[in-house]
DRENKEZA-847072 format. One record per residue (C-alpha): residue number from 0; x, y, z. Coordinates in steps of 0.25 Angstrom, whole numbers. Example, Ala and Ser with C-alpha at 12.3 -4.5 7.8 and 13.67 -1.06 7.14 Angstrom:
<vopas>
 resi     u     v     w
    0    49   -18    31
    1    55    -4    29
</vopas>
This chain:
<vopas>
 resi     u     v     w
    0    55   -45   -19
    1    42   -46   -13
    2    38   -35    -3
    3    33   -39    11
    4    23   -32    19
    5    27   -21    28
    6    19   -12    37
    7     7    -4    36
    8    12    11    39
    9     0    20    39
   10   -12    26    32
   11    -9    40    27
   12   -22    47    26
   13   -16    60    19
   14   -10    51     8
   15   -21    41     8
   16   -12    29     8
   17    -8    18    17
   18     7    17    20
   19    13     3    22
   20    27    -4    19
   21    31   -17    12
   22    45   -23    14
   23    55   -26     3
   24    65   -35     8
   25    63   -29    22
   26    64   -14    17
   27    51    -6    19
   28    44    -1     6
   29    34    10     9
   30    21     8     3
   31     8    15     2
   32    -6    12    -3
   33   -17    22    -6
   34   -30    21     1
   35   -37    22   -13
   36   -29     9   -17
   37   -33     2    -4
   38   -48     6    -6
   39   -47     1   -21
   40   -42   -13   -17
   41   -50   -13    -4
   42   -63    -9   -11
   43   -67     2    -1
   44   -61    14     6
   45   -57    14    20
   46   -56    25    31
   47   -45    30    40
   48   -32    25    44
   49   -36    12    51
   50   -45     8    40
   51   -34    10    30
   52   -24     2    38
   53   -34    -9    38
   54   -37    -8    23
   55   -22    -9    20
   56   -21   -21    29
   57   -33   -28    22
   58   -27   -24     8
   59   -12   -26    11
   60   -10   -38     2
   61   -15   -31   -10
   62    -8   -18    -7
   63     5   -25    -4
   64     4   -34   -17
   65     2   -21   -25
   66    14   -14   -17
   67    23   -26   -21
   68    19   -25   -36
   69    23   -10   -36
   70    36   -13   -28
   71    39   -23   -38
   72    37   -14   -50
   73    45    -3   -43
   74    34     7   -42
   75    39    14   -30
   76    36    28   -26
   77    41    38   -15
   78    53    39    -7
   79    56    29    -1
   80    51    21   -13
   81    38    14   -10
   82    25     8   -15
   83    13    17   -17
   84     0    10   -20
   85   -12    17   -26
   86   -26    13   -31
   87   -20    12   -45
   88   -11     1   -41
   89   -23    -8   -38
   90   -32   -14   -48
   91   -47   -10   -47
   92   -55   -21   -40
</vopas>
């Protein structure tokens, strides 16, 4: 079943990730994408929390497509199980 967009949650500066959710039949799936991954697909590094949220929103389609792929492949991590995207999950431009 296709995931649907959820919510932007936060930028975690300590972990260098953006946390967001996707929905699987109405059930939240926790997700995270590393800032390195966003910089790779976005072509440039961004700054603080507001810049990272903006960057996530601009790249959201590509990020969610990759999250769907990992979800379908059951490549889930953590408790509760979720999708974690790293730069290796995105092909080099």
